N, C-alpha and C positions, 0 to 999 in steps of 0.2 A: 310869786316866785313861779319860775318857770322850772318843770320837773327835768330831768334828764333825757335826752333824746333816746339813748339804750333801754332805758326804763318803759319809756312811752310807747316805743317799736314793740316791746316785747307784751305788753300789755294792751297792744291796738288802741291807744290813747291819742286822741289829736293834740299835738303839741299847742300848747297856750297857757297862758297865766293861770295859777291855780291859789287859793288861798293857803298861806302856810303861817306857821309858828317856827321862830329858829330861836335857839337857846345856845349859850356858849357858856360853860362850866369848867371851872378848875377840879379836876380830878384828885391829884395828888401834887406835891412838890416832891423833888428828886434831883440827883447831881447834876441833869442837863438842863434844869430849870424847870421840871414838872410836866405833868401830861393834863392836856385838857380834851374837853369832848364837845364837840358841835352836834346839834341834834336839830332836823328838820321834820315837822309834824305835818302831813297834808290832811286834816280832817275830810276834805270831799273825795280823797282816794283811798283813805283809810291805811295812809303809809306814813311808817317813820323810818328815818335815816339817820344813822348816827357813826359818827367818825371820832377815833380816838387819836390823838397825835401830841408829839412832844412840842414844848413850847418855843424852843429854840431852834436856830437855823441846823440843819435843813428841814424842820417842822416835818419829819418823816411821820407817815400813817401807821399807827401801831396796830389799829383793828378798825372793823367797821360791821355794822349790821343793819339788815334794811329788812322791817317788817310790814307785811301789808296781806290783805284779805284778797282770796284766791276764789273765783266761783262766785255763786248767787245763791240766794236762797238758803234752804236747808243744808245745801252742799256745799256752802261755803266754810273755807279753813282760812284760820291765821297761819302764814307760812313766815319764816324768819330764815333770812341767809345770813351766815356769819364767816367772817374771813379774820385770821390773825398772822401778823406777820411773824415769821418762827426764823428768818435767817436774812444776812443783809452783807452785800459784799460792795465796796468802793472800788471801782474799776472803770476803765474807760472803755464801756460797754460799745460804743459805735464802733470800735476795732475788733468787736469780738462776735464775728459772724460767719466763721466757717466751719466745716465740718469737726476740726480739730478743737473746737471751743465747746464741743458738747457736753465734755468732763465737766466745765462750768456750772452746768445745771446741778451737780449734786452737792456744789458748796452750797447752793440756795435751796436745797432741800426739794429740788423739783425731781418728777420722773420724766425718763424720755418719750 
C-alpha cells in the first residue's frame, strides 16, 4: 500500500509501496446502518491509521486517529493524533465563499 503524500512529506519518507495490514470491522449497529472502522497498519513505518465512518451514504467520517513513532533511539516517542467530528451542516458550500459567510464557521464549531 502507498501511504498518503501528506504523511510521507511531513515525515520526509520517499513515496513508495509499504507492507501493510488492512482491517475493516463493524463497531456498532445504529439507526443509520451502523458504524465501521477501517484500520491500516504499516509495520515498517511503525504507523497505524484508523478511520470510523457511517456505513450508509454519505459514508461520513466520524473520527480518525493516526499513531506513529517520532524520533529514534532512546528519544523515540509514540505519538497519536486524534480528530472527532463535532458538527455537520448540509449546505451548498461552493456558494459560501464571501466575507459575509464567515458566520457559518460558528455552526461548524470552527474558530475564526
